[in-house]
Backbone of each chain as ProteinMPNN parsed JSONL, in Angstrom:
{"seq_chain_A": "MTKKIINSGPAKRKVGPNFVAKALGAESTGITIDVKQGPIALLTINKILSKELKSTGGRPRLVGTTNNRKKVPFYKGDWEKLEKLANHIKGKNGHSVSAAQLASIMIHDKLTDF", "coords_chain_A": {"N_chain_A": [[0.851, -1.236, 0.02], [0.689, 2.155, -0.84], [2.293, 4.986, 0.689], [1.047, 8.139, 1.909], [2.49, 11.106, 1.252], [3.004, 13.751, 3.23], [3.502, 17.178, 3.294], [4.63, 19.121, 5.69], [5.879, 21.515, 6.05], [6.517, 25.099, 6.067], [4.173, 27.167, 4.53], [4.539, 28.599, 1.218], [4.423, 32.241, 0.681], [1.701, 33.738, -1.035], [1.597, 35.329, -4.22], [-0.345, 38.112, -5.012], [-3.116, 38.338, -7.14], [-3.779, 40.956, -8.062], [-1.354, 42.309, -7.926], [0.028, 40.991, -9.853], [-1.395, 41.368, -12.138], [-1.142, 44.186, -12.394], [1.512, 44.328, -12.745], [1.84, 43.387, -15.057], [0.538, 44.703, -16.863], [-2.137, 44.11, -17.294], [-5.602, 43.584, -17.415], [-8.364, 42.753, -15.274], [-10.821, 40.372, -16.354], [-13.032, 39.86, -14.951], [-13.915, 37.232, -14.908], [-14.326, 34.504, -13.183], [-14.014, 31.356, -11.576], [-15.885, 28.595, -10.051], [-15.35, 25.832, -10.037], [-12.604, 23.578, -10.439], [-11.538, 24.282, -13.076], [-10.062, 25.288, -16.044], [-10.451, 28.638, -17.038], [-9.944, 29.33, -19.599], [-10.332, 27.107, -21.012], [-12.999, 26.796, -20.424], [-13.995, 28.936, -21.695], [-13.63, 28.322, -24.318], [-15.362, 26.016, -24.663], [-17.712, 27.276, -24.076], [-17.844, 29.053, -26.308], [-18.084, 27.166, -28.481], [-20.548, 26.014, -27.68], [-22.301, 28.138, -28.082], [-22.168, 28.465, -30.73], [-22.87, 25.952, -31.777], [-24.897, 24.51, -30.308], [-28.143, 24.08, -30.778], [-31.531, 24.415, -30.775], [-34.478, 23.094, -32.177], [-37.025, 23.51, -31.406], [-37.349, 21.453, -29.694], [-35.379, 19.578, -27.404], [-32.188, 20.936, -27.023], [-29.829, 20.444, -29.545], [-26.457, 19.26, -30.516], [-25.02, 20.767, -33.276], [-24.345, 18.859, -36.112], [-23.994, 16.4, -34.859], [-24.787, 12.954, -34.734], [-27.994, 10.857, -34.342], [-26.991, 8.508, -33.578], [-26.227, 6.794, -30.89], [-23.439, 5.782, -28.898], [-22.339, 3.386, -26.766], [-20.101, 4.276, -23.937], [-17.549, 3.594, -21.87], [-16.94, 5.075, -18.581], [-14.389, 6.527, -16.611], [-14.104, 6.164, -13.065], [-15.818, 8.657, -11.421], [-15.741, 10.534, -13.463], [-18.137, 10.814, -14.904], [-19.682, 12.333, -13.079], [-18.212, 14.506, -12.856], [-18.651, 15.63, -15.317], [-21.416, 16.12, -15.336], [-21.384, 18.034, -13.153], [-19.939, 20.043, -14.318], [-21.551, 20.639, -16.484], [-23.777, 21.699, -15.18], [-22.685, 23.95, -13.972], [-22.024, 25.452, -16.331], [-24.486, 25.885, -17.322], [-25.82, 27.342, -15.323], [-23.912, 29.705, -15.309], [-23.921, 30.596, -17.982], [-26.227, 30.078, -19.186], [-26.509, 27.94, -21.234], [-28.214, 25.198, -22.152], [-26.921, 22.629, -21.616], [-26.179, 19.107, -21.806], [-24.439, 16.504, -19.81], [-23.631, 14.364, -21.513], [-23.688, 15.674, -23.938], [-21.525, 17.432, -23.47], [-19.46, 15.654, -23.115], [-19.24, 14.678, -25.754], [-18.386, 16.875, -27.142], [-15.95, 17.352, -26.06], [-14.62, 14.91, -26.591], [-14.636, 15.096, -29.336], [-13.169, 17.264, -29.698], [-10.642, 16.514, -28.723], [-9.919, 14.304, -30.465], [-9.307, 15.736, -32.787], [-6.693, 16.022, -32.562], [-5.429, 14.018, -33.591]], "CA_chain_A": [[0.009, -0.063, 0.028], [1.493, 3.332, -1.051], [2.062, 5.852, 1.745], [0.806, 9.498, 1.412], [3.52, 12.078, 1.673], [2.395, 15.114, 3.666], [4.436, 18.271, 3.429], [4.229, 19.981, 6.856], [6.7, 22.737, 6.111], [5.618, 26.333, 6.091], [3.595, 27.354, 3.066], [5.143, 29.859, 0.626], [3.393, 33.182, 0.545], [1.057, 33.807, -2.383], [1.7, 36.564, -4.969], [-1.637, 38.341, -5.294], [-3.354, 38.572, -8.56], [-3.8, 42.293, -8.342], [-0.093, 42.75, -8.241], [0.401, 40.349, -11.148], [-2.197, 42.021, -13.209], [-0.616, 45.594, -12.64], [2.904, 44.243, -13.227], [1.923, 42.697, -16.535], [-0.264, 45.564, -17.802], [-3.337, 43.468, -17.677], [-6.856, 43.959, -16.665], [-9.292, 41.65, -15.002], [-11.992, 40.317, -17.219], [-14.108, 39.528, -14.07], [-14.282, 35.856, -15.115], [-13.705, 33.63, -12.126], [-14.836, 30.047, -11.605], [-15.849, 27.848, -8.733], [-14.791, 24.548, -10.201], [-11.284, 23.58, -10.871], [-11.521, 24.009, -14.506], [-9.433, 26.489, -16.625], [-11.333, 29.67, -17.618], [-9.655, 29.482, -21.013], [-11.08, 25.885, -21.555], [-14.535, 27.002, -20.319], [-14.484, 30.055, -22.821], [-13.652, 27.589, -25.516], [-16.516, 25.247, -24.573], [-18.87, 28.215, -24.174], [-17.995, 29.551, -27.685], [-18.552, 26.129, -29.184], [-21.87, 25.825, -27.472], [-22.976, 29.294, -28.573], [-22.406, 28.256, -32.167], [-23.241, 24.691, -32.27], [-25.928, 23.882, -29.485], [-29.3, 24.444, -31.38], [-32.964, 23.908, -30.634], [-35.396, 23.251, -33.354], [-38.271, 23.361, -30.75], [-37.195, 20.427, -28.636], [-34.22, 19.815, -26.588], [-31.078, 21.428, -27.812], [-28.777, 19.353, -30.108], [-25.208, 19.754, -31.144], [-25.14, 20.643, -34.831], [-23.253, 17.983, -36.67], [-23.852, 15.113, -34.201], [-26.016, 12.069, -35.18], [-28.737, 10.192, -33.337], [-26.583, 7.201, -33.404], [-25.547, 6.866, -29.662], [-22.841, 4.725, -28.599], [-22.005, 3.024, -25.243], [-18.782, 4.744, -23.703], [-17.348, 3.367, -20.437], [-16.262, 6.208, -18.009], [-13.579, 6.268, -15.332], [-14.927, 6.495, -11.839], [-15.95, 10.06, -11.004], [-15.719, 11.361, -14.59], [-19.406, 11.319, -15.342], [-20.099, 13.142, -12.094], [-17.378, 15.777, -13.115], [-19.251, 16.209, -16.587], [-22.684, 16.596, -14.735], [-21.08, 19.325, -12.469], [-19.436, 21.128, -15.243], [-22.896, 21.09, -17.228], [-24.636, 22.442, -14.343], [-21.903, 25.163, -13.9], [-22.173, 26.113, -17.514], [-25.839, 26.278, -17.49], [-25.828, 28.444, -14.236], [-23.293, 30.948, -15.558], [-24.102, 31.208, -19.379], [-27.54, 29.773, -19.7], [-26.643, 27.036, -22.111], [-28.73, 23.981, -21.424], [-26.153, 21.533, -22.137], [-26.158, 17.865, -21.001], [-23.373, 15.885, -19.691], [-23.344, 13.668, -22.551], [-23.132, 16.687, -24.933], [-20.111, 17.99, -23.058], [-18.482, 14.624, -23.454], [-19.216, 14.679, -27.196], [-17.59, 18.169, -27.491], [-14.469, 17.046, -25.523], [-14.063, 13.877, -27.416], [-14.438, 15.561, -30.781], [-12.0, 18.253, -29.668], [-9.408, 15.726, -28.702], [-9.796, 13.583, -31.645], [-8.78, 16.522, -33.899], [-5.273, 16.122, -32.419], [-4.992, 12.783, -34.193]], "C_chain_A": [[0.879, 1.23, -0.007], [1.101, 4.268, 0.255], [1.851, 7.273, 1.216], [1.829, 10.355, 1.891], [2.777, 13.469, 2.13], [3.519, 16.148, 3.999], [3.814, 19.147, 4.687], [5.033, 21.19, 7.084], [5.836, 23.834, 5.939], [5.397, 26.586, 4.641], [4.289, 28.685, 2.514], [4.112, 30.945, 0.561], [2.907, 33.249, -0.866], [1.395, 35.344, -2.967], [0.327, 36.889, -5.438], [-1.942, 38.571, -6.706], [-3.493, 39.875, -8.967], [-2.461, 42.767, -8.619], [0.425, 42.218, -9.468], [-0.221, 41.126, -12.199], [-1.511, 43.497, -13.477], [0.728, 45.424, -13.122], [2.983, 43.992, -14.665], [1.219, 43.693, -17.321], [-1.555, 44.964, -18.134], [-4.43, 43.853, -16.89], [-7.589, 42.763, -16.516], [-10.396, 41.683, -15.942], [-13.235, 40.043, -16.266], [-14.696, 38.111, -14.158], [-13.602, 35.176, -13.927], [-14.792, 32.315, -12.119], [-14.875, 29.324, -10.262], [-15.396, 26.526, -8.918], [-13.473, 24.718, -10.721], [-11.078, 23.264, -12.313], [-10.986, 25.423, -15.096], [-10.506, 27.281, -17.301], [-11.198, 29.489, -19.198], [-10.414, 28.362, -21.663], [-12.598, 26.03, -21.545], [-14.819, 27.995, -21.401], [-14.561, 29.196, -23.986], [-14.985, 26.675, -25.671], [-17.751, 26.118, -24.691], [-18.98, 28.747, -25.689], [-18.562, 28.389, -28.609], [-20.15, 25.922, -28.966], [-22.787, 27.114, -28.036], [-23.241, 29.081, -30.121], [-23.089, 26.931, -32.541], [-24.551, 23.958, -31.464], [-27.277, 24.636, -30.134], [-30.456, 23.679, -30.995], [-33.908, 24.1, -31.765], [-36.847, 23.154, -32.815], [-38.24, 22.481, -29.625], [-35.972, 20.734, -27.899], [-33.008, 20.098, -27.555], [-30.142, 20.413, -28.23], [-27.503, 20.025, -30.661], [-25.191, 19.62, -32.548], [-24.049, 19.678, -35.228], [-23.259, 16.586, -36.041], [-24.99, 14.343, -34.77], [-26.829, 11.641, -34.072], [-28.123, 8.858, -32.881], [-25.726, 7.179, -32.025], [-24.796, 5.58, -29.443], [-22.502, 4.645, -27.052], [-20.472, 3.487, -24.875], [-18.488, 4.457, -22.226], [-16.556, 4.585, -19.893], [-15.462, 5.761, -16.834], [-14.402, 6.628, -14.18], [-14.806, 7.989, -11.727], [-16.043, 11.055, -12.177], [-17.156, 11.889, -14.993], [-20.032, 12.328, -14.339], [-19.491, 14.528, -12.348], [-18.172, 16.465, -14.262], [-20.522, 16.711, -16.13], [-22.451, 17.912, -14.028], [-20.774, 20.464, -13.356], [-20.729, 21.478, -16.217], [-23.727, 21.87, -16.426], [-23.942, 23.93, -14.182], [-22.067, 26.034, -15.153], [-23.614, 26.638, -17.748], [-26.2, 27.349, -16.552], [-25.169, 29.781, -14.712], [-23.552, 31.409, -17.006], [-25.485, 30.75, -19.918], [-27.657, 28.623, -20.776], [-27.054, 25.666, -21.442], [-28.058, 22.862, -22.072], [-26.222, 20.159, -21.18], [-24.697, 17.313, -20.875], [-22.688, 15.054, -20.704], [-22.92, 14.566, -23.827], [-21.773, 17.233, -24.728], [-19.132, 16.976, -23.447], [-18.232, 14.514, -24.923], [-18.386, 15.797, -27.622], [-16.099, 17.811, -27.241], [-13.843, 15.979, -26.236], [-13.819, 14.342, -28.854], [-13.22, 16.434, -30.817], [-10.746, 17.469, -29.662], [-9.019, 14.876, -29.821], [-9.136, 14.266, -32.722], [-7.231, 16.476, -33.753], [-4.543, 14.914, -33.169], [-4.836, 12.845, -35.839]], "O_chain_A": [[1.782, 1.326, 0.824], [-0.02, 4.332, 0.759], [2.411, 7.611, 0.173], [2.033, 10.295, 3.103], [2.063, 14.123, 1.369], [4.342, 15.941, 4.89], [2.73, 19.73, 4.65], [4.938, 21.842, 8.124], [4.635, 23.703, 5.706], [6.186, 26.314, 3.736], [4.548, 29.655, 3.227], [2.941, 30.606, 0.389], [3.614, 32.862, -1.797], [1.436, 36.344, -2.251], [-0.23, 36.097, -6.198], [-1.053, 38.987, -7.449], [-3.363, 40.103, -10.17], [-2.329, 43.608, -9.508], [1.213, 42.888, -10.135], [0.469, 41.524, -13.137], [-1.358, 43.919, -14.623], [1.177, 46.279, -13.885], [3.941, 44.29, -15.378], [1.289, 43.545, -18.542], [-2.087, 45.267, -19.202], [-4.278, 44.397, -15.796], [-7.564, 41.853, -17.344], [-10.899, 42.736, -16.332], [-14.364, 40.004, -16.754], [-15.755, 37.805, -13.611], [-12.392, 35.306, -13.743], [-15.96, 32.275, -12.508], [-13.962, 29.459, -9.447], [-15.0, 25.974, -7.892], [-13.13, 25.727, -11.338], [-10.563, 22.224, -12.724], [-11.411, 26.504, -14.689], [-11.351, 26.75, -18.022], [-12.174, 29.5, -19.948], [-11.059, 28.547, -22.695], [-13.343, 25.545, -22.396], [-15.88, 27.884, -22.014], [-15.565, 29.308, -24.691], [-15.587, 26.642, -26.744], [-18.727, 25.736, -25.337], [-20.08, 28.856, -26.229], [-19.441, 28.654, -29.429], [-20.911, 25.701, -29.909], [-23.953, 26.927, -28.384], [-24.279, 29.429, -30.684], [-23.806, 26.854, -33.539], [-25.124, 22.98, -31.945], [-27.374, 25.846, -29.928], [-30.422, 22.453, -30.889], [-34.091, 25.218, -32.247], [-37.772, 22.799, -33.545], [-38.985, 22.662, -28.662], [-35.541, 21.877, -27.749], [-32.885, 19.576, -28.663], [-29.678, 19.596, -27.435], [-27.499, 21.145, -31.172], [-25.326, 18.513, -33.07], [-22.942, 19.722, -34.692], [-22.631, 15.672, -36.574], [-25.996, 14.891, -35.222], [-26.506, 11.955, -32.926], [-28.616, 8.185, -31.975], [-24.554, 7.549, -32.084], [-25.287, 4.48, -29.701], [-22.415, 5.606, -26.287], [-19.599, 3.006, -25.597], [-19.151, 5.051, -21.376], [-15.652, 5.091, -20.558], [-15.778, 4.785, -16.154], [-15.367, 7.377, -14.336], [-13.717, 8.522, -11.939], [-16.363, 12.228, -11.985], [-17.388, 13.05, -15.331], [-20.869, 13.125, -14.763], [-20.116, 15.561, -12.109], [-18.366, 17.68, -14.238], [-20.795, 17.838, -16.543], [-23.217, 18.851, -14.245], [-21.223, 21.601, -13.216], [-20.829, 22.621, -16.662], [-24.414, 22.735, -16.97], [-24.624, 24.952, -14.265], [-22.234, 27.247, -15.031], [-23.836, 27.71, -18.311], [-26.89, 28.273, -16.981], [-25.76, 30.849, -14.553], [-23.401, 32.608, -17.242], [-25.818, 31.064, -21.061], [-28.775, 28.337, -21.206], [-26.479, 25.125, -20.497], [-28.585, 22.222, -22.981], [-26.309, 20.227, -19.954], [-23.843, 17.61, -21.711], [-21.464, 14.985, -20.813], [-22.005, 14.258, -24.59], [-20.992, 17.461, -25.652], [-18.092, 17.288, -24.027], [-17.093, 14.274, -25.325], [-17.627, 15.572, -28.565], [-15.209, 17.956, -28.078], [-12.644, 16.042, -26.51], [-12.829, 13.953, -29.473], [-12.39, 16.404, -31.725], [-9.859, 17.698, -30.484], [-7.828, 14.743, -30.101], [-8.466, 13.637, -33.54], [-6.522, 16.841, -34.691], [-3.324, 14.846, -33.321], [-4.468, 11.85, -36.462]]}, "seq_chain_B": "MPSHEYNEESIIWEKTIILYTLIEPDLFEKNIGTLKKYLHTFGRETNQGEVVLEYDGQLFSIIEYNYDDK", "coords_chain_B": {"N_chain_B": [[-5.986, 33.73, -28.515], [-8.108, 34.893, -31.05], [-7.129, 37.01, -33.768], [-8.022, 40.668, -33.814], [-8.981, 40.934, -36.353], [-10.798, 38.959, -37.158], [-14.174, 38.193, -36.954], [-16.773, 38.061, -34.247], [-18.063, 35.621, -34.84], [-16.352, 33.607, -35.778], [-14.591, 30.648, -35.206], [-11.531, 29.976, -34.022], [-9.24, 27.524, -34.474], [-6.547, 26.525, -32.638], [-3.383, 25.042, -31.972], [-2.112, 24.453, -28.773], [0.373, 25.088, -26.312], [0.916, 24.054, -23.085], [2.644, 24.908, -20.161], [3.543, 23.869, -17.057], [4.663, 24.98, -14.087], [6.4, 25.312, -10.948], [6.74, 28.134, -8.739], [8.848, 30.494, -7.018], [8.084, 32.77, -4.736], [9.428, 35.339, -4.151], [11.424, 35.511, -6.179], [9.849, 35.417, -8.354], [8.288, 37.716, -8.22], [10.484, 39.504, -8.605], [11.301, 39.193, -11.103], [9.293, 39.557, -12.72], [9.055, 41.494, -14.721], [10.19, 40.221, -16.948], [8.468, 38.523, -17.685], [6.478, 40.14, -18.475], [7.568, 41.301, -20.661], [7.734, 39.14, -22.415], [5.034, 38.422, -22.808], [3.825, 40.809, -23.888], [5.459, 41.077, -26.132], [5.047, 38.796, -27.492], [2.221, 39.211, -28.001], [2.309, 41.445, -29.606], [4.096, 40.806, -31.897], [2.994, 38.58, -33.035], [0.484, 39.559, -33.73], [-1.678, 39.482, -32.137], [-5.071, 40.084, -31.168], [-5.669, 40.189, -28.589], [-4.164, 39.211, -25.399], [-4.45, 36.718, -23.184], [-4.405, 35.657, -19.752], [-4.413, 33.166, -17.284], [-4.688, 33.388, -13.876], [-4.445, 32.318, -10.644], [-7.085, 31.44, -10.593], [-8.448, 33.363, -11.852], [-9.35, 35.255, -14.839], [-7.269, 37.254, -16.843], [-6.69, 40.102, -19.048], [-4.664, 41.377, -21.748], [-4.423, 44.124, -23.516], [-3.249, 46.37, -24.671], [-0.06, 46.606, -25.918], [2.454, 47.646, -24.38], [5.07, 47.282, -23.554], [8.306, 48.435, -22.957], [11.613, 48.232, -23.904], [13.438, 50.19, -23.315]], "CA_chain_B": [[-7.073, 34.442, -28.911], [-7.904, 35.293, -32.476], [-6.73, 38.506, -34.079], [-9.068, 41.508, -34.109], [-9.428, 40.809, -37.664], [-11.855, 37.945, -37.206], [-15.427, 38.541, -36.056], [-17.012, 37.13, -33.207], [-18.678, 34.361, -35.347], [-15.339, 32.845, -36.211], [-13.984, 29.852, -34.223], [-10.245, 29.721, -34.553], [-8.714, 26.26, -33.787], [-5.075, 26.53, -32.638], [-2.73, 24.024, -31.143], [-1.485, 25.231, -27.762], [1.319, 24.371, -25.458], [0.754, 24.459, -21.632], [3.713, 24.624, -19.31], [3.407, 23.894, -15.743], [6.035, 25.206, -13.136], [6.274, 25.943, -9.486], [7.312, 29.423, -8.629], [9.41, 31.078, -5.776], [7.433, 34.12, -4.775], [10.365, 36.494, -4.397], [11.947, 35.526, -7.47], [8.729, 35.659, -9.338], [8.005, 39.254, -8.219], [11.762, 40.161, -8.909], [11.51, 38.868, -12.461], [7.994, 39.625, -13.57], [9.073, 42.193, -15.887], [10.581, 39.39, -18.019], [7.222, 37.715, -18.106], [5.654, 41.114, -19.112], [8.323, 41.499, -21.841], [7.302, 37.968, -23.404], [3.58, 38.487, -23.203], [3.658, 41.977, -24.848], [6.118, 40.889, -27.454], [4.135, 37.744, -28.181], [0.96, 39.863, -28.556], [2.506, 42.47, -30.745], [4.797, 40.214, -33.051], [2.102, 37.626, -33.697], [-0.621, 40.298, -34.23], [-2.907, 39.017, -31.329], [-5.932, 41.138, -30.649], [-5.738, 40.256, -27.049], [-3.347, 38.067, -24.86], [-5.275, 36.334, -21.944], [-3.751, 34.7, -18.851], [-5.229, 32.858, -16.148], [-3.87, 33.503, -12.595], [-5.167, 32.263, -9.355], [-8.674, 31.356, -10.664], [-9.08, 34.607, -12.549], [-8.7, 35.417, -16.174], [-6.774, 38.542, -17.13], [-6.571, 40.302, -20.422], [-3.769, 42.446, -22.043], [-4.974, 44.615, -24.947], [-2.204, 47.263, -25.051], [1.208, 46.091, -25.743], [3.327, 48.839, -24.154], [6.443, 47.003, -22.955], [9.343, 49.169, -23.592], [12.931, 47.907, -23.367], [14.344, 51.313, -22.88]], "C_chain_B": [[-6.95, 34.903, -30.309], [-7.697, 36.919, -32.657], [-8.007, 39.379, -34.187], [-9.675, 41.611, -35.4], [-10.532, 39.931, -37.943], [-12.982, 38.385, -36.416], [-15.879, 37.692, -35.134], [-17.654, 35.77, -33.52], [-17.704, 33.276, -35.444], [-14.818, 32.061, -34.915], [-12.714, 29.572, -34.83], [-9.722, 28.519, -33.749], [-7.198, 26.346, -33.925], [-4.579, 25.38, -31.651], [-1.922, 25.034, -30.082], [-0.53, 24.365, -26.88], [1.111, 24.843, -24.024], [1.95, 23.945, -20.889], [3.336, 24.85, -17.953], [4.623, 24.118, -14.825], [5.677, 25.698, -11.746], [7.015, 27.271, -9.534], [7.813, 29.755, -7.11], [8.875, 32.328, -5.787], [8.308, 35.281, -4.762], [10.983, 36.598, -5.595], [10.979, 35.755, -8.566], [8.444, 37.133, -9.55], [9.267, 39.93, -8.804], [11.714, 40.168, -10.439], [10.293, 39.046, -13.326], [7.958, 40.505, -14.739], [9.528, 41.279, -17.163], [9.299, 38.784, -18.583], [6.383, 38.841, -18.893], [6.181, 41.36, -20.536], [7.855, 40.357, -22.817], [5.928, 38.205, -23.689], [3.316, 39.549, -24.103], [4.342, 41.666, -26.142], [5.41, 39.891, -28.233], [2.951, 38.365, -28.716], [1.353, 40.752, -29.728], [3.107, 41.754, -31.882], [3.811, 39.261, -33.656], [0.573, 38.154, -33.93], [-1.843, 39.661, -33.394], [-3.862, 40.147, -30.943], [-5.983, 41.151, -29.182], [-4.866, 38.92, -26.608], [-4.117, 37.953, -23.425], [-4.31, 35.478, -21.09], [-4.553, 34.38, -17.642], [-4.292, 32.825, -14.81], [-4.912, 33.311, -11.486], [-6.719, 32.102, -9.609], [-9.257, 32.493, -11.406], [-8.476, 34.708, -13.778], [-8.48, 37.025, -16.402], [-6.612, 38.815, -18.645], [-5.473, 41.369, -20.721], [-4.102, 42.783, -23.487], [-3.967, 45.615, -25.495], [-0.974, 46.667, -24.778], [2.106, 47.251, -25.696], [4.528, 48.525, -23.432], [7.544, 47.675, -23.689], [10.664, 48.779, -23.066], [13.756, 49.058, -22.739], [14.175, 51.917, -21.447]], "O_chain_B": [[-5.864, 35.269, -30.761], [-8.03, 37.809, -31.875], [-9.025, 38.849, -34.632], [-10.709, 42.247, -35.601], [-11.208, 40.137, -38.951], [-12.816, 38.906, -35.313], [-15.433, 36.545, -35.136], [-17.784, 34.902, -32.657], [-18.062, 32.116, -35.24], [-14.64, 32.602, -33.824], [-12.636, 29.038, -35.936], [-9.76, 28.508, -32.519], [-6.618, 26.27, -35.008], [-5.253, 24.908, -30.735], [-1.301, 26.054, -30.378], [-0.646, 23.145, -26.758], [1.143, 26.056, -23.815], [2.273, 22.758, -20.935], [2.834, 25.928, -17.635], [5.562, 23.326, -14.911], [4.711, 26.43, -11.527], [7.886, 27.438, -10.388], [7.213, 29.308, -6.132], [9.11, 33.055, -6.752], [7.918, 36.264, -5.392], [11.116, 37.709, -6.108], [11.339, 36.266, -9.626], [8.366, 37.704, -10.638], [9.085, 40.931, -9.497], [12.104, 41.184, -11.014], [10.287, 38.72, -14.513], [7.103, 40.412, -15.62], [9.22, 41.633, -18.301], [9.126, 38.585, -19.785], [5.678, 38.515, -19.848], [5.418, 41.588, -21.475], [7.604, 40.66, -23.984], [5.607, 38.194, -24.878], [2.616, 39.313, -25.088], [3.799, 41.994, -27.196], [5.171, 40.035, -29.432], [2.629, 38.087, -29.871], [0.684, 40.735, -30.761], [2.633, 42.074, -32.971], [3.841, 39.169, -34.883], [-0.361, 37.413, -34.237], [-2.89, 39.366, -33.968], [-3.384, 41.138, -30.392], [-6.355, 42.172, -28.604], [-4.842, 37.861, -27.235], [-4.341, 38.915, -22.691], [-3.519, 34.695, -21.615], [-5.263, 35.208, -17.072], [-3.219, 32.222, -14.818], [-5.966, 33.938, -11.384], [-7.522, 32.628, -8.838], [-10.474, 32.57, -11.57], [-7.308, 34.365, -13.956], [-9.343, 37.874, -16.183], [-6.422, 37.884, -19.428], [-5.38, 42.278, -19.897], [-4.083, 41.994, -24.431], [-3.836, 45.706, -26.715], [-0.702, 46.235, -23.658], [2.505, 47.812, -26.716], [5.041, 49.387, -22.719], [7.704, 47.51, -24.898], [10.896, 48.952, -21.869], [14.579, 48.906, -21.837], [14.905, 52.835, -21.074]]}, "name": "protein", "num_of_chains": 2, "seq": "MTKKIINSGPAKRKVGPNFVAKALGAESTGITIDVKQGPIALLTINKILSKELKSTGGRPRLVGTTNNRKKVPFYKGDWEKLEKLANHIKGKNGHSVSAAQLASIMIHDKLTDFMPSHEYNEESIIWEKTIILYTLIEPDLFEKNIGTLKKYLHTFGRETNQGEVVLEYDGQLFSIIEYNYDDK"}
């Protein structure tokens, strides 16, 4: 059984975001997130949803996807993360996206690397 | 981020590289000008409409590239 290593030394002080922004000549966009997910990745997903999540009267669909559903096994905890992310996106931006649709977007995006 | 030449309807797909590193606070503060130089030079020379950075869970934007070596 592996042992967990705990660092009990003093924590390093944090360099505040306001100092960093001022030093770099940057401005805050006001975008912060509650989940541990990069804002840039979320911006990308939101842009895709704005363009490709369309409703023709019923439940919104991703443009370009088929009705042919496949079974995909998930690692433990991943489906819950997708559901949490979908709820976060719905709350922040109003996109009514499902966990399955988010998975579809992420898989499609990653497959373009191959 | 796409150049200002593209409109809001365009989705620009780019390959990105992410580097993760630990920082020492005092050294980071002392040398932050080097990071500013890199970001502003990157934005100006690659004609970026905007350079964004994520820091401590917040998103920041650089629009004016005003780093001056002098």
